[in-house]
C-alpha positions in Angstrom: 45.0 37.7 180.1 47.0 40.8 179.2 49.2 40.8 176.0 51.9 43.3 175.2 53.0 44.0 171.7 56.4 45.6 171.3 57.7 47.2 168.1 60.3 49.8 167.1 60.0 52.7 164.7 62.7 53.9 162.3 61.6 55.3 159.0 58.3 53.5 159.7 55.9 56.3 158.8 54.2 54.5 155.8 53.4 51.5 157.9 52.4 52.7 161.4 48.6 53.1 161.0 48.1 49.8 159.1 50.5 48.0 161.6 48.5 49.4 164.5 45.2 48.3 163.1 46.3 44.8 162.1 48.3 44.1 165.2 45.6 45.2 167.6 42.9 43.2 165.7 45.1 40.1 165.9 45.8 40.6 169.6 42.2 41.2 170.6 41.2 37.8 169.2 43.3 36.1 171.9 43.6 38.5 174.8 41.2 40.5 177.0 43.6 43.3 177.5 46.2 44.5 175.0 48.9 47.2 175.1 51.0 48.3 172.1 54.4 49.7 172.9 56.1 51.7 170.1 59.7 52.7 170.5 60.7 55.6 168.3 64.4 55.0 167.7 65.3 58.5 166.7 63.4 58.1 163.4 64.2 61.0 161.0 60.7 60.9 159.4 57.3 61.6 160.9 57.1 58.3 162.7 56.8 59.9 166.1 53.9 62.2 165.1 52.0 59.4 163.5 52.5 57.1 166.5 51.2 59.9 168.8 48.2 60.3 166.4 47.5 56.6 166.8 47.9 56.9 170.6 45.3 59.7 170.7 42.7 57.3 169.3 43.8 54.3 171.3 44.6 54.7 175.0 46.3 51.2 175.0 49.2 52.6 172.9 52.4 53.6 174.7 55.0 55.6 172.7 58.5 55.6 174.0 60.6 58.4 172.3 64.3 57.9 172.5 66.6 60.9 172.5 68.4 59.7 169.3 69.0 56.6 167.2 70.5 53.9 169.4 70.1 50.9 167.0 67.4 48.3 166.5 68.5 45.8 169.1 68.9 48.4 171.9 65.5 49.9 171.1 63.9 46.4 171.3 65.4 45.9 174.8 64.1 49.2 175.9 60.6 48.5 174.6 60.6 45.1 176.3 61.4 46.8 179.6 58.1 48.6 179.4 56.0 45.5 178.7 53.6 44.5 181.5 51.6 41.7 179.9 51.6 38.1 180.8 52.6 37.4 177.2 54.8 39.7 175.1 54.7 39.6 171.3 57.7 41.2 169.6 57.5 42.2 165.9 58.9 44.7 163.5 56.5 47.4 162.3 57.4 47.4 158.6 54.8 44.7 157.9 57.3 42.4 156.3 56.4 40.1 159.2 52.6 39.6 159.4 50.9 40.7 162.6 48.3 38.0 161.9 51.0 35.3 162.6 50.3 36.0 166.3 47.4 33.5 166.1 49.8 30.8 165.0 52.3 31.7 167.6 49.7 31.6 170.3 48.2 28.3 169.1 51.7 26.7 169.3 52.3 28.3 172.7 49.0 26.9 174.1 50.4 23.3 173.8 52.1 24.1 177.1 55.6 22.8 176.3 57.5 26.1 175.8 58.1 29.6 177.1 59.0 31.2 173.7 57.7 30.6 170.2 59.9 32.3 167.6 59.7 32.7 163.9 62.2 31.5 161.3 62.2 31.8 157.5 62.3 28.7 155.4 65.2 30.3 153.5 66.9 33.6 153.6 65.3 36.4 151.6 67.0 39.2 149.7 69.3 39.6 146.7 72.3 37.6 145.9 74.7 40.0 147.6 72.6 40.1 150.8 72.4 36.3 151.0 76.2 36.0 150.4 77.0 38.6 153.0 74.6 36.9 155.4 76.3 33.5 154.7 79.7 35.0 155.3 78.6 36.6 158.6 77.3 33.3 160.0 80.3 31.3 158.7 82.6 33.8 160.4 80.7 33.7 163.7 80.5 29.9 163.6 84.2 29.6 163.0 85.4 32.1 165.5 82.6 32.3 168.1 82.0 30.3 171.2 78.5 29.3 170.0 76.7 29.4 166.7 74.0 31.9 166.1 70.5 30.6 165.0 69.9 30.9 161.3 67.1 32.7 159.4 65.5 34.3 162.5 62.9 36.9 162.1 62.1 39.4 164.9 58.6 38.0 165.6 58.4 36.0 168.8 55.8 35.3 171.5 57.4 35.3 175.0 56.3 34.8 178.6 56.7 37.6 181.1 59.3 35.5 183.0 61.4 35.0 179.9 61.3 38.8 179.1 62.2 39.6 182.7 65.3 37.3 182.4 66.2 38.7 179.0 66.3 42.4 180.0 68.5 41.5 183.0 71.4 41.2 180.5 73.6 44.2 180.9 75.9 43.9 177.9 76.4 47.2 176.2 77.5 45.7 172.9 75.5 42.6 171.8 73.7 40.8 169.1 70.1 40.3 170.3 69.8 36.9 168.7 72.6 35.7 170.9 70.9 37.1 174.0 67.7 35.4 173.0 69.7 32.1 172.8 71.7 32.4 176.0 68.7 33.5 178.1 67.6 29.9 177.8 64.0 28.7 178.7 62.1 26.4 176.4 62.1 27.9 172.9 60.2 26.4 169.9 60.6 27.7 166.3 57.9 27.8 163.7 58.2 28.7 160.0 56.7 32.0 159.0 56.7 34.0 155.8 58.5 37.3 155.5 58.1 39.8 152.7 61.0 41.8 151.2 59.0 45.0 150.5 61.6 47.4 151.9 65.4 47.5 151.6 67.4 46.2 154.5 69.0 48.7 156.8 71.8 46.2 157.5 74.4 47.0 154.9 77.4 44.8 154.2 79.6 47.0 156.4 77.0 47.0 159.2 77.0 43.2 159.0 80.8 43.1 159.3 80.7 45.6 162.2 78.0 43.4 163.8 80.1 40.3 163.4 83.2 42.0 164.9 81.3 43.3 167.9 79.7 40.0 168.5 83.0 38.1 168.4 84.9 40.5 170.5 82.3 40.7 173.2 81.3 37.1 173.4 84.0 34.9 172.0 86.9 33.4 174.0 87.8 31.2 171.0 89.2 34.1 169.1 91.7 35.0 171.8 92.8 31.4 172.0 93.2 31.4 168.2 95.4 34.4 168.4 97.5 32.7 171.1 98.0 29.5 169.2 98.8 31.3 166.0 101.5 33.3 167.7 102.8 30.1 169.4 102.9 28.3 166.0 104.8 31.1 164.4 107.2 31.3 167.3 107.9 27.6 167.2 108.4 27.7 163.4 110.8 30.6 163.6 112.9 28.8 166.3 113.0 25.7 164.0 114.1 27.9 161.0 116.8 29.6 163.1 118.2 26.2 164.3 118.1 24.9 160.7 120.1 27.9 159.3 122.6 27.8 162.2 123.1 24.0 161.7 123.6 24.6 158.0 126.1 27.4 158.6 128.1 25.4 161.2 128.2 22.2 159.1 128.5 23.5 155.6 129.5 27.1 156.0 126.4 28.3 154.1 124.8 31.5 155.3 121.6 33.1 154.4 122.0 35.1 151.2 120.0 38.1 150.1 117.4 40.1 151.8 114.3 38.4 150.4 113.8 36.2 153.4 114.3 39.1 155.8 111.8 41.3 154.0 109.2 38.5 153.8 109.7 37.8 157.5 109.4 41.4 158.5 106.3 42.0 156.5 104.7 38.8 157.7 105.5 39.3 161.3 104.7 43.0 161.2 101.3 42.3 159.7 100.6 39.5 162.2 101.6 41.7 165.2 99.4 44.5 163.9 96.5 42.1 163.5 97.0 40.7 167.0 97.2 44.2 168.5 94.1 45.2 166.5 92.1 42.2 167.9 93.3 42.9 171.4 92.6 46.6 171.0 89.0 45.8 170.0 88.6 43.6 173.1 90.0 46.4 175.3 87.6 48.8 173.6 84.7 46.5 174.4 85.9 46.2 178.0 86.0 50.0 178.2 82.5 50.3 176.9 81.2 47.8 179.5 83.0 49.5 182.4 81.6 52.9 181.5 78.1 51.4 182.3 76.4 53.8 179.9 72.7 53.2 179.3 71.3 51.1 176.4 69.3 54.1 175.5 68.2 57.5 176.8 64.4 58.0 176.8 63.4 61.6 176.0 59.7 61.1 176.8 57.1 58.4 177.3 53.5 59.0 176.1 50.8 56.9 177.6 47.3 57.4 179.0 46.6 57.7 182.7 49.8 59.4 183.8 50.3 61.7 180.9 53.8 62.2 179.4 56.8 61.4 181.5 60.3 62.7 180.7 63.6 60.9 180.7 64.3 58.8 183.9 60.9 59.7 185.5 59.1 57.1 183.4 60.2 54.2 185.7 62.6 52.3 183.3 64.2 49.3 185.1 67.6 50.1 186.7 69.5 47.8 184.3 68.6 50.0 181.4 69.5 53.3 182.9 
């Protein structure tokens, strides 16, 4: 059996050599043939040089060097497109998730009732602010999205080649990868794993907000319906108020005094219209991004044994990722 390990590199220099050693040792205990795919996501440190150093001592290592930083999720999808194993183990390289967990994933997979075994935390790690921002993110997505996102996921997951093939066929240019994991389907089983908090999260509060907005405006129809029904409710209420004041004026001769009600109405409706236009504008922006059909990532070079170094499109990346 051939096993592919896929990971991404961004400011990962302190962990690469240890990750390589531990991941390959864990993989060779369960597979006859192992390949390790490292995707350099435009890392500003010496991650690429260290990955190439590791590759020089291990011909089973493939290094995919992206032309710039495209983001964690897109780098993952690019790495998965290169995986050729019957099973694919996805894991972050920062050692917060233990490579040795692969044995537990494989043991659960061997029960034969699933296509994917994925890791979840018992409870969310991080400081108070990080946990609160995470809770707000999930609450917002649950309230406005078409489907909830799974809670407390980690990157680690063991997947069949068929599942990975189906996953990378998604062509969304803006996406949250946990949503793609979910909508791809197949039989998926969670197991609880530990996760360290040795390094600061690269997902700031603003990045979480941006992630939530992008997810909602690229996958949620509920938000559009909410905008429609809000506008309908305000329109209906305004018609009722107009009828009420006209009736009061015709029956009692009492008009609307002062400008307070007008100012409040103008500010309220002006703000609401701006909000609605903003939401629709984001949707239009997402549609524009999808119609441009730009690639997930641009590969500058691929380093692997056997065929040397290939540049850009020559490395044979599947069409849907070009």
